[in-house]
FIROSE-124764 format. One record per residue (C-alpha): residue in one letter; x, y, z. Coordinates in steps of 0.2 Angstrom, whole numbers, plus 5000, padded with zeros to 4 digits. Layout:
N
AXYZ...
//
This chain:
428
M508650874830T507551014835D508351154825K508751084808R510151184800V511151144785V512851214778I513151174760Q514851204751T514851164732L516451144722G516651134703C515451164689K513751244687L512951064686N513551034704F512751194710A511151144702E511250974711S511651054728A510051154726A509050994722M509750904737M509351054748Q507551054742Q507450874748L508050934765E506851084765K505350964764A505950874780G506051044789Y507851084787R508451264782Q510051314774V511251434784P512851524779M514551454783G515051504800Q513351494808P512851344819A512251194809E511851014813V512150954795C513550994783L513550944764I515050954753N514750924735T516350894727C517250904710S518650784703V519050854686T520850884690G522150844704T521951014710A520050994712D520350834723Q521550934734K520251074736D518950944740R520050874754Q520451054761A518551094761I518050934770H519450954783R518951144785I517151104788I517450964800R518551074810E517251214811Y515851084814P516550944824E514850884830A513950894813F513350754802V514550784787I513950724770V515150714756A514350694738G514850724720C516250664709Y517650644721A516450544732Q516050424718L517850404712R518750394729P517450344742Q518650244753E519850394753V518450514758A517750394771A519450374780I519350564784P518950574803G517250664805V516450614788S514750534792L514150484774V514850464757L513650484743G514050424725A513250474709D511750364711F511250404729K511050594729T509250574732D509550464748L510050594761L508650594774P508550414780Y510450414784I510350584792Q508950534803E509950384809G511250504815R513150484816Q513950314817E515750264822A516250244804A515650334789R514350254778I514850234759L513450224746T514150204729T513850094714A515050044700N515150174686Q514350064673D512850034685I512550224688A510750244681R509750374692F509450554687L509350694700P508150834693A508951004697C508551184694A509651304704R509351484706G511051564704D510251724709R508551804707T508751824689R509551664682C509251484684F510351334680L509251184673K510051014673V509450934656Q510650784655D511950684665G513350564661C514450544646D514850404633Y516350484625F517750424637C519050554631S520850494636Y521150624649C519450624657T518650534672V516950614671P516150454663F516850354678A516150484691R514450514683G514050354672R513350354655S512250484646R510450494652N509050624653P507350654660S505850684648I505650844638E503950874647S504750874664L506050994659T504751114651E503751104667Q505351154677A505651304666R503751354668Q504051344687A505651444686A504751584676L503351584689Q504651614703G505451764694A506851684684R507151774667E508551674660I508951484660V510551404657L510451224651T511751124660G512350944660V513950844656N513750814637I512050894633G512150864615T511850684618F510150724626G508850594620R509950444620S508950374635D507250404628G507350424609S507150614608N508550734604F509250904609L508450994595Q506750934601L507150994618I507651174614E506151184602A504951144617L505851254629D505751404617Q503851394619V503851424638E503051584642G503951704654I505751654651E506651794642R508251704637Y509051534637R510851494636I511651334630S513051294642S514351174633L513951084617E515150964608P515651024591D515250854583L513450864590L513151054585S512151024569D511651144556E509851124562I510251174580I511251334573R509851384562F508551354576V509551464588A509751604575S507851604572S507151564589R506151674601H507251654616F508851564613A510351674615P511751694601H512951624613F513951464611H515251374622L516151244612P517451124619L518951114607Q520251054619S521651064606G521851154589D523051014583D522350854575E523750744582V523350794600L521450784596S521850604591L522850564607M521350644617R520150524608R519050674603H517650644591Y518150774578R519650864570R519951044569E519251064552L517551014558F517751134573A518251284561D516751244550R515551244565V516251414571A516051484553R514251414552I513751504568K514551664562E513651654545E511951634554M512351754569P513751874565H513751944582A513651784592F514851764607I515851604605G516851534620V518051394618D518751264630V520651224627I521851114637V523651144637G525051024642M524150864637R525350714636G525950704618E525750894616T527550934609P528051114607E527651094588R525951034592F525551174604D526151304592S525051224579S523551234591A523951414596R524051474578F522351384574L521551474589A522251644584G521451624567L519751584573P518351714575I517951674593S517651784608Q518551704623L519551554628H519351454644V521051384647F521451224657S523051144661Y523150954659S522950864675E523450674676R522050574682P522250394688G521450264677T521450364661Q522150314645A523150464643L524450404655K525050274642I525650424631D527550444634Y527850624631K527550734646V527550924647S528351004663A527351104675A528351264670E527951234651K526151214655K526151374664R527051464650R525751394637S524351434648D524951614650L525051634631L523351574628H522551674642A523351834634L522651774617S520951754626E520951934633E521452004616K519951914608R518751964622L519252144621A519052144602F517352064603Y516752194616R517452334605S516452264590Q514852284600T515052464605G513752574597R512552434594P510852404602L510952264615Q509652174625V510352184643L509652074657F510052174672E510552084688H510052144706G511252254716N511852424717K513752434717K514352614719G512952684710L513052554695M512152404690S512652274677G512052124667F512352024651S511752064634E511051924623N512751894616Y513551884633V514352064634R514352134651V513552304652E513652434666A512352574668P511852694682W510852594695R508952604693A507852494705D506552474691W507852394679E508352254691N507852084683T507252164667V507852164649Q508252334643T508752374625L510152504625T511452564614T513152534622G514652654623T516452624626L517352504637N517452544655P519252584662A519452414668G519052334651S517752224660A516152294653L515352414641S514652574648I513052654644
//
């Protein structure tokens, strides 16, 4: 190949986006450059998700679409779908290479060999997944997503992630602080810590998550860190107190509850009950009254009877949280949840999802209104949209202001006014 061009499509979570960036960095060292979809390219990389059946369907659609658009390209399929269904992926005509979780660092030798008659499959059994792909992706010129952990030991009854990504593992604290320093030198002002179950950080080397965030807090040049998703049973009082008193960690928490009913939590094989979750939310609010708290919840899980859903919805309505991230349960082959008899219809899942989405919007708007008239530290993003610029406050409130070039990628302390007409941001 004389002109080494690569098209990348990433599906799923921010962790996948970080890993796609890491794979692209490998390719750049060998002289490849990334081009937008639609431009000519010799290599195509699809980094897949498999968290739901819908995700699998989107993966297949993306693979077929890229093969139609780039019939002569070397097509690589990586990610969770590739790990869980490698034979299914390899059977798609036009796929050249299927990379499981342990082989994301092994792109170049196989690209250099060129296309073969049949797709190569590189995977290991899930219990043998052991490698860690360092990744720090620039979501834009303001924010980075730093991968601090991979894999999961929890084996919740509805989830395939431990089979797709293996057991919990992490790099050293020293390597992560160095990545944060490099991100600061490249202009990043905010870092989001990503992973699969980041509260288990340290199980592979004897350290712990508190030690990691204490070390990152000392890195110069980073204005703000956000913790992506932290299991409630791993969110200790020490972590909450540290975030409240730290130099740079934002008062912003994303907690996976999944259900507000104890019987459903038991069926899900979660590691806590709702009393513990309510206690964690209360502790955050005691230390940081204006903290933003986002909560993951699944509707329509097998075993979620109408009474159990109503119990969950009442619990959620009573929590002082800021937003819900609502997911409909998706049956995944090989999971223990399939042994539960009671099934929820698709129509009922949608009804429950609609109810919780409405509750989420009520809570988000109430939280935004509670922040009006307060001084907020807003990190403004790049871009002029019809004379306006926007960014997020430390407690994750989107704020709009008249565009100023000198405010891009800077933190400004501003007193916010009212909600904009769309209800999507506070105005200055």
